[in-house]
Residue frames as qw, qx, qy, qz and C-alpha x, y, z in Angstrom:
[[0.000, 0.884, 0.468, 0.000, 0.00, 0.00, 0.00],
 [0.327, -0.760, 0.072, 0.557, 2.82, 2.44, 0.83],
 [0.377, -0.086, 0.579, 0.718, 4.25, 2.13, -2.68],
 [0.125, 0.623, 0.663, 0.397, 0.87, 2.88, -4.26],
 [0.212, -0.899, -0.310, 0.226, 0.31, 5.79, -1.89],
 [0.408, -0.512, 0.267, 0.707, 3.70, 7.20, -2.86],
 [0.268, 0.224, 0.649, 0.676, 2.82, 7.10, -6.54],
 [0.041, -0.768, -0.608, -0.195, -0.55, 8.68, -5.87],
 [0.307, -0.822, -0.149, 0.456, 0.77, 11.48, -3.69],
 [0.378, -0.284, 0.420, 0.775, 3.38, 12.30, -6.35],
 [0.152, 0.416, 0.682, 0.582, 0.76, 12.42, -9.13],
 [0.160, -0.837, -0.523, 0.034, -1.69, 14.45, -7.05],
 [0.333, -0.749, 0.006, 0.573, 0.94, 17.04, -6.18],
 [0.366, -0.126, 0.523, 0.760, 2.53, 17.22, -9.64],
 [0.002, 0.374, 0.647, 0.664, -0.82, 17.80, -11.36],
 [0.199, -0.050, 0.311, -0.928, -2.61, 19.66, -8.55],
 [0.346, -0.261, -0.830, -0.352, -5.36, 17.05, -8.40],
 [0.460, -0.603, -0.640, 0.125, -6.60, 17.74, -4.87],
 [0.041, 0.494, -0.147, 0.856, -7.42, 21.02, -3.12],
 [0.035, 0.077, 0.703, -0.706, -8.64, 21.86, 0.36],
 [0.482, 0.258, 0.342, -0.765, -12.36, 21.18, 0.75],
 [0.441, 0.200, -0.692, -0.535, -12.69, 18.79, -2.19],
 [0.732, -0.006, 0.567, -0.378, -15.30, 16.07, -1.98],
 [0.232, 0.445, -0.755, -0.423, -14.06, 13.33, -4.30],
 [0.893, 0.091, 0.228, -0.377, -16.19, 10.50, -5.66],
 [0.169, -0.398, 0.865, 0.255, -14.25, 7.33, -6.46],
 [0.770, 0.226, -0.275, -0.529, -15.79, 5.38, -9.31],
 [0.342, -0.346, 0.856, -0.173, -15.88, 1.79, -8.00],
 [0.790, 0.106, -0.468, -0.381, -16.55, -1.42, -9.85],
 [0.889, -0.408, 0.195, -0.074, -15.67, -4.78, -8.34],
 [0.804, 0.467, -0.208, 0.305, -12.33, -4.76, -10.14],
 [0.746, -0.307, -0.201, 0.556, -8.92, -4.62, -8.48],
 [0.361, 0.312, 0.048, 0.877, -7.95, -1.20, -9.89],
 [0.274, -0.635, -0.173, -0.701, -10.94, 0.78, -8.63],
 [0.768, -0.583, -0.263, -0.026, -10.98, -1.01, -5.28],
 [0.701, -0.104, -0.155, 0.688, -7.26, -0.36, -4.79],
 [0.128, 0.454, 0.082, 0.878, -7.89, 3.30, -5.62],
 [0.525, -0.678, -0.268, -0.440, -10.75, 3.48, -3.12],
 [0.813, -0.460, -0.235, 0.269, -8.72, 1.93, -0.31],
 [0.589, 0.048, -0.051, 0.805, -5.73, 4.14, -1.07],
 [0.042, -0.589, -0.168, -0.789, -7.79, 7.36, -1.32],
 [0.648, -0.687, -0.274, -0.184, -9.28, 6.60, 2.10],
 [0.769, -0.365, -0.114, 0.512, -5.75, 6.34, 3.52],
 [0.436, 0.338, 0.110, 0.827, -4.41, 9.31, 1.56],
 [0.220, -0.782, -0.236, -0.533, -6.95, 11.68, 3.13],
 [0.729, -0.617, -0.227, 0.192, -5.39, 10.94, 6.54],
 [0.599, -0.485, 0.114, 0.627, -2.06, 12.62, 5.73],
 [0.460, 0.504, 0.361, 0.636, -2.33, 14.54, 2.46],
 [0.227, -0.097, -0.186, 0.951, -1.58, 18.27, 2.92],
 [0.374, -0.136, -0.209, -0.893, -4.94, 19.32, 1.46],
 [0.327, 0.101, 0.814, -0.468, -7.96, 18.13, 3.45],
 [0.464, 0.091, -0.510, -0.719, -10.61, 16.34, 1.40],
 [0.699, -0.005, 0.543, -0.465, -13.55, 13.95, 1.70],
 [0.103, 0.191, -0.894, -0.392, -14.04, 10.65, -0.11],
 [0.747, 0.171, 0.341, -0.544, -17.24, 9.03, -1.37],
 [0.214, -0.145, 0.904, 0.340, -17.64, 5.89, -3.47],
 [0.645, 0.384, 0.087, -0.655, -20.06, 5.35, -6.36],
 [0.343, -0.030, 0.897, 0.277, -20.86, 2.19, -8.28],
 [0.531, 0.298, -0.232, -0.758, -22.77, 2.36, -11.55],
 [0.551, 0.043, 0.823, -0.134, -24.85, -0.82, -11.65],
 [0.238, 0.237, -0.618, -0.710, -25.29, -1.91, -15.28],
 [0.729, 0.077, 0.435, -0.524, -27.82, -4.53, -14.15],
 [0.157, 0.313, -0.868, -0.352, -26.39, -7.44, -16.13],
 [0.231, -0.213, -0.924, -0.220, -29.13, -9.77, -17.37],
 [0.392, -0.560, -0.294, -0.668, -31.76, -7.43, -15.89],
 [0.723, -0.507, -0.440, 0.164, -30.71, -8.15, -12.29],
 [0.220, -0.937, 0.192, -0.195, -29.56, -5.75, -9.62],
 [0.583, 0.429, -0.587, 0.362, -25.90, -6.23, -8.83],
 [0.762, -0.589, -0.245, 0.107, -24.80, -7.48, -5.42],
 [0.362, 0.647, -0.306, 0.597, -22.42, -4.88, -4.00],
 [0.697, -0.692, -0.124, -0.137, -22.78, -5.84, -0.35],
 [0.830, -0.187, -0.074, 0.520, -19.06, -6.62, 0.00],
 [0.348, 0.430, 0.035, 0.832, -18.12, -3.20, -1.32],
 [0.381, -0.752, -0.154, -0.515, -20.63, -1.60, 1.02],
 [0.821, -0.531, -0.132, 0.164, -19.04, -3.42, 3.97],
 [0.676, 0.104, -0.023, 0.729, -15.60, -2.24, 2.87],
 [0.056, 0.626, 0.105, 0.771, -16.83, 1.35, 2.70],
 [0.616, -0.731, -0.152, -0.251, -18.25, 1.07, 6.22],
 [0.853, -0.306, -0.097, 0.412, -14.91, -0.25, 7.48],
 [0.538, 0.088, 0.062, 0.836, -12.88, 2.58, 5.94],
 [0.055, -0.638, -0.369, 0.674, -15.40, 5.33, 6.68],
 [0.000, 0.123, -0.483, -0.867, -16.53, 6.19, 3.16],
 [0.576, 0.376, 0.347, -0.637, -20.09, 6.99, 2.08],
 [0.222, -0.046, 0.879, 0.420, -21.26, 4.56, -0.61],
 [0.550, 0.451, 0.151, -0.686, -23.82, 5.07, -3.37],
 [0.400, 0.094, 0.846, 0.339, -25.11, 2.70, -6.06],
 [0.392, 0.424, -0.124, -0.807, -26.59, 4.17, -9.26],
 [0.597, 0.226, 0.770, -0.010, -28.97, 1.70, -10.89],
 [0.290, 0.503, -0.371, -0.725, -29.10, 1.81, -14.71],
 [0.861, 0.300, 0.381, -0.154, -30.27, -0.24, -17.68],
 [0.126, 0.752, -0.521, -0.384, -26.99, 0.08, -19.56],
 [0.352, -0.165, 0.905, 0.172, -26.56, -3.66, -20.09],
 [0.502, 0.527, 0.674, -0.122, -29.98, -3.97, -21.71],
 [0.325, 0.876, 0.001, -0.357, -29.44, -0.85, -23.83],
 [0.037, 0.719, -0.616, -0.320, -25.95, -1.67, -25.08],
 [0.166, -0.245, 0.944, 0.148, -26.02, -5.45, -25.41],
 [0.343, 0.392, 0.850, -0.082, -29.67, -6.11, -26.19],
 [0.341, 0.811, 0.317, -0.353, -31.44, -3.06, -27.62],
 [0.268, 0.850, -0.327, -0.315, -28.50, -1.79, -29.67],
 [0.965, 0.052, 0.214, 0.142, -26.59, -5.09, -29.86],
 [0.106, 0.910, -0.379, -0.130, -23.29, -3.25, -30.20],
 [0.931, 0.247, -0.193, 0.189, -20.56, -5.30, -31.92],
 [0.534, 0.235, -0.362, 0.727, -17.88, -3.10, -30.30],
 [0.387, -0.790, -0.441, -0.178, -19.57, -1.98, -27.08],
 [0.631, -0.306, -0.322, 0.636, -16.63, -0.77, -24.98],
 [0.204, 0.168, 0.041, 0.964, -16.44, 2.85, -26.16],
 [0.390, -0.508, -0.349, -0.684, -20.18, 3.51, -25.85],
 [0.716, -0.493, -0.488, 0.083, -20.38, 1.66, -22.54],
 [0.540, -0.141, -0.273, 0.784, -17.49, 3.68, -21.11],
 [0.009, -0.289, -0.115, -0.950, -19.06, 7.00, -22.12],
 [0.547, -0.517, -0.400, -0.523, -22.45, 6.11, -20.69],
 [0.725, -0.414, -0.458, 0.304, -21.05, 4.75, -17.43],
 [0.395, -0.013, -0.183, 0.900, -18.94, 7.88, -17.00],
 [0.211, -0.423, -0.243, -0.847, -21.97, 10.05, -17.66],
 [0.683, -0.543, -0.433, -0.227, -23.98, 8.22, -14.99],
 [0.688, -0.254, -0.367, 0.572, -21.03, 8.36, -12.58],
 [0.230, 0.158, -0.058, 0.959, -20.48, 12.10, -13.03],
 [0.393, -0.504, -0.319, -0.700, -24.19, 12.88, -12.68],
 [0.748, -0.500, -0.436, 0.025, -24.43, 10.86, -9.48],
 [0.576, -0.077, -0.289, 0.761, -21.28, 12.49, -8.11],
 [0.037, -0.327, -0.044, -0.943, -22.86, 15.92, -8.55],
 [0.592, -0.512, -0.414, -0.464, -26.08, 14.71, -6.93],
 [0.781, -0.475, -0.345, 0.214, -24.23, 13.61, -3.77],
 [0.246, -0.965, 0.041, 0.076, -22.26, 16.83, -3.47],
 [0.746, -0.249, 0.309, 0.534, -18.92, 15.90, -5.03],
 [0.253, 0.888, -0.134, -0.360, -16.89, 18.32, -7.12],
 [0.183, 0.599, -0.742, -0.241, -14.37, 15.76, -8.38],
 [0.976, 0.041, 0.073, -0.201, -14.41, 12.17, -9.62],
 [0.199, -0.623, 0.744, 0.134, -11.37, 9.89, -9.26],
 [0.910, 0.292, -0.153, -0.252, -10.92, 7.09, -11.79],
 [0.792, -0.434, 0.419, 0.095, -8.73, 4.02, -11.42],
 [0.761, 0.623, -0.127, 0.131, -6.55, 4.41, -14.51],
 [0.672, -0.591, 0.294, 0.334, -2.91, 3.47, -13.96],
 [0.076, -0.651, 0.538, 0.531, 0.29, 3.69, -15.99],
 [0.360, 0.081, 0.882, 0.293, -0.59, 0.57, -18.00],
 [0.332, 0.738, 0.577, -0.113, -3.84, 2.26, -19.06],
 [0.039, 0.844, -0.168, -0.508, -1.91, 5.39, -20.08],
 [0.175, -0.408, 0.754, 0.484, 0.38, 3.41, -22.39],
 [0.340, 0.306, 0.877, 0.144, -2.38, 1.22, -23.80],
 [0.276, 0.826, 0.403, -0.282, -4.64, 4.19, -24.56],
 [0.011, -0.754, 0.370, 0.542, -1.76, 6.04, -26.24],
 [0.215, -0.186, 0.865, 0.414, -0.97, 3.05, -28.47],
 [0.336, 0.524, 0.782, -0.032, -4.64, 2.46, -29.31],
 [0.224, 0.878, 0.159, -0.392, -5.06, 6.09, -30.40],
 [0.094, -0.618, 0.585, 0.517, -1.83, 5.94, -32.40],
 [0.251, -0.003, 0.917, 0.310, -2.76, 2.74, -34.24],
 [0.267, 0.601, 0.750, -0.064, -6.44, 3.53, -34.76],
 [0.190, 0.931, 0.292, -0.109, -6.43, 7.25, -35.48],
 [0.643, 0.410, -0.001, 0.647, -2.81, 8.15, -36.14],
 [0.162, -0.870, 0.028, -0.465, -2.88, 10.63, -33.25],
 [0.426, 0.141, -0.635, 0.629, -0.53, 11.26, -30.32],
 [0.466, -0.464, -0.053, -0.752, -3.33, 11.36, -27.79],
 [0.410, -0.165, -0.846, 0.298, -4.38, 10.04, -24.39],
 [0.396, -0.808, -0.415, -0.131, -6.71, 10.90, -21.52],
 [0.126, 0.704, -0.300, 0.632, -5.49, 13.74, -19.29],
 [0.353, -0.047, -0.752, 0.555, -4.36, 13.44, -15.65],
 [0.072, 0.472, 0.523, -0.707, -6.88, 16.17, -14.76],
 [0.029, 0.321, 0.624, 0.712, -9.90, 17.09, -16.88],
 [0.220, 0.316, 0.435, -0.814, -12.54, 19.72, -16.13],
 [0.100, 0.411, 0.821, 0.383, -15.88, 18.87, -17.75],
 [0.083, 0.022, 0.108, -0.991, -17.61, 22.21, -18.14],
 [0.499, -0.250, -0.518, -0.648, -20.98, 20.79, -19.20],
 [0.713, -0.414, -0.566, -0.012, -21.21, 18.79, -16.02],
 [0.176, -0.821, 0.277, -0.467, -19.18, 21.19, -13.87],
 [0.876, -0.436, 0.207, 0.000, -17.03, 18.42, -12.46],
 [0.167, 0.761, -0.624, -0.058, -13.31, 17.63, -12.51],
 [0.996, 0.010, -0.088, -0.023, -12.01, 14.14, -13.31],
 [0.114, -0.779, 0.614, -0.060, -8.71, 13.11, -11.74],
 [0.944, 0.141, -0.298, -0.002, -6.57, 10.01, -12.19],
 [0.398, -0.818, 0.396, -0.126, -4.35, 9.67, -9.11],
 [0.840, -0.249, 0.467, 0.115, -2.80, 6.29, -10.07],
 [0.682, 0.722, -0.099, -0.062, -1.20, 7.25, -13.40],
 [0.124, 0.730, -0.663, 0.108, 2.32, 6.62, -12.04],
 [0.591, -0.263, 0.721, -0.246, 1.42, 3.17, -10.61],
 [0.249, 0.194, -0.858, -0.404, 1.52, -0.10, -12.51],
 [0.768, -0.187, -0.328, -0.518, -1.38, -2.52, -12.76],
 [0.701, -0.012, -0.664, 0.258, 0.71, -4.96, -10.74],
 [0.068, 0.170, -0.502, 0.845, 0.81, -2.43, -7.87],
 [0.597, -0.167, -0.001, -0.785, -2.99, -2.38, -7.81],
 [0.833, -0.047, -0.519, -0.187, -3.16, -6.17, -7.89],
 [0.482, 0.114, -0.677, 0.544, -0.70, -6.39, -5.00],
 [0.211, -0.165, 0.369, -0.890, -2.73, -3.97, -2.88],
 [0.737, -0.119, -0.237, -0.622, -5.94, -5.83, -3.67],
 [0.776, -0.019, -0.625, 0.086, -4.39, -9.09, -2.44],
 [0.373, 0.094, -0.610, 0.693, -2.70, -7.74, 0.66],
 [0.277, -0.086, 0.286, -0.913, -5.70, -5.66, 1.75],
 [0.149, 0.263, 0.950, -0.074, -8.07, -8.55, 0.97],
 [0.328, 0.277, -0.024, -0.903, -10.29, -6.31, -1.15],
 [0.628, 0.285, 0.668, -0.281, -13.56, -7.81, -2.46],
 [0.180, 0.432, -0.578, -0.668, -12.48, -8.20, -6.10],
 [0.702, 0.281, 0.622, -0.203, -14.90, -10.01, -8.38],
 [0.341, 0.040, 0.690, 0.637, -14.63, -11.04, -12.01],
 [0.305, 0.276, -0.095, -0.907, -16.51, -8.75, -14.38],
 [0.557, 0.353, 0.725, -0.196, -19.85, -10.02, -15.69],
 [0.375, 0.680, -0.190, -0.601, -19.42, -8.06, -18.92],
 [0.911, 0.292, 0.292, -0.001, -19.71, -10.36, -21.99],
 [0.572, 0.772, -0.184, 0.207, -16.83, -8.48, -23.65],
 [0.465, -0.792, 0.394, -0.026, -14.44, -8.86, -20.70],
 [0.614, -0.378, 0.640, 0.267, -11.04, -10.22, -21.78],
 [0.574, 0.345, 0.634, 0.387, -11.95, -10.09, -25.47],
 [0.143, 0.952, 0.175, -0.208, -11.31, -6.46, -26.35],
 [0.572, 0.715, -0.126, 0.381, -8.91, -4.38, -28.37],
 [0.250, -0.834, 0.383, -0.310, -7.41, -3.08, -25.13],
 [0.863, -0.327, 0.385, -0.006, -6.58, -6.64, -24.10],
 [0.844, 0.431, 0.102, 0.302, -4.81, -7.18, -27.44],
 [0.240, 0.838, -0.241, 0.427, -2.74, -4.02, -26.92],
 [0.608, -0.677, 0.364, -0.201, -1.96, -5.09, -23.35],
 [0.935, -0.061, 0.306, 0.166, -0.52, -8.38, -24.63],
 [0.635, 0.675, 0.000, 0.375, 1.37, -6.54, -27.38],
 [0.058, -0.868, 0.326, -0.369, 3.07, -4.19, -24.91],
 [0.782, -0.487, 0.379, -0.083, 3.88, -7.07, -22.57],
 [0.914, 0.234, 0.182, 0.278, 5.63, -8.88, -25.43],
 [0.396, 0.795, -0.143, 0.437, 7.67, -5.73, -26.23],
 [0.401, -0.813, 0.324, -0.270, 8.72, -5.37, -22.60],
 [0.951, -0.183, 0.201, 0.147, 10.39, -8.77, -22.72],
 [0.739, 0.348, 0.107, 0.567, 12.92, -7.29, -25.18],
 [0.238, 0.626, 0.006, 0.743, 12.90, -3.53, -24.50],
 [0.253, -0.091, -0.601, 0.753, 12.28, -3.35, -20.76],
 [0.063, 0.546, 0.592, -0.589, 9.83, -0.86, -19.24],
 [0.165, 0.335, 0.571, 0.732, 8.05, 0.12, -22.47],
 [0.198, -0.796, -0.553, -0.145, 4.98, 1.47, -20.65],
 [0.428, -0.735, -0.121, 0.513, 7.11, 3.72, -18.45],
 [0.383, -0.127, 0.394, 0.826, 9.05, 4.93, -21.50],
 [0.054, 0.586, 0.611, 0.529, 5.79, 5.87, -23.23],
 [0.318, -0.867, -0.365, 0.116, 4.70, 7.91, -20.21],
 [0.494, -0.521, 0.113, 0.687, 8.13, 9.55, -20.04],
 [0.295, 0.180, 0.513, 0.785, 7.95, 10.53, -23.72],
 [0.104, -0.761, -0.560, -0.311, 4.48, 11.99, -23.19],
 [0.421, -0.806, -0.205, 0.362, 5.75, 14.06, -20.27],
 [0.462, -0.292, 0.278, 0.790, 8.76, 15.37, -22.21],
 [0.098, 0.263, 0.550, 0.786, 6.54, 16.44, -25.11],
 [0.217, 0.189, 0.428, -0.857, 3.75, 17.59, -22.75],
 [0.284, -0.175, -0.760, -0.557, 1.14, 15.52, -24.56],
 [0.508, -0.558, -0.535, -0.380, -2.36, 16.14, -23.17],
 [0.417, -0.793, 0.119, -0.427, -1.15, 17.91, -20.07],
 [0.931, -0.252, -0.141, 0.222, 1.36, 15.27, -18.96]]
């Protein structure tokens, strides 16, 4: 946990992610990344120079028209002193049944983020923290390069003026393996995703591609982030 907290504190300070009085909603699925972020944000508020509050929000896609069981996450939130909210939606039915999307990930991501941001505003939060880590930075950069020929990626900090909310990504210096280690050691209630597309996506292909490159060229993901910082791509 200390290693992850070190990465997060460094990112938060370098990109001015947190200010005094912030109320930050952590977007929480049952995956290791978002749960590691939640646990770490709860600890970070204890010693970070700026004082802030933490809430947790889960967007329930209602797979197969059933309410999700988030009781384990609720118990975790009670243990670490974080308010927890579940936003019920019909996103599964809309994306996988009504529209029958052949490539659902992009649309699903946009709609889940929209529901998350709206709920965050409803419960009095001015910022939303997402569980993207360094692996996600590199993978997104490569996907945008290969698909659109652009040097592009999500930003560490993004203000969404239409929704009047700021999105932050405190784990951008941490590796996916750091999140997995925290999830194991903290015994976080990680569950396998029920999404039909899980493990069979373009992002998974890029993940495997970068892993194969790292066998020969070392820390490829870290080098991509370093190059983005030197060229100040998308605010890095």
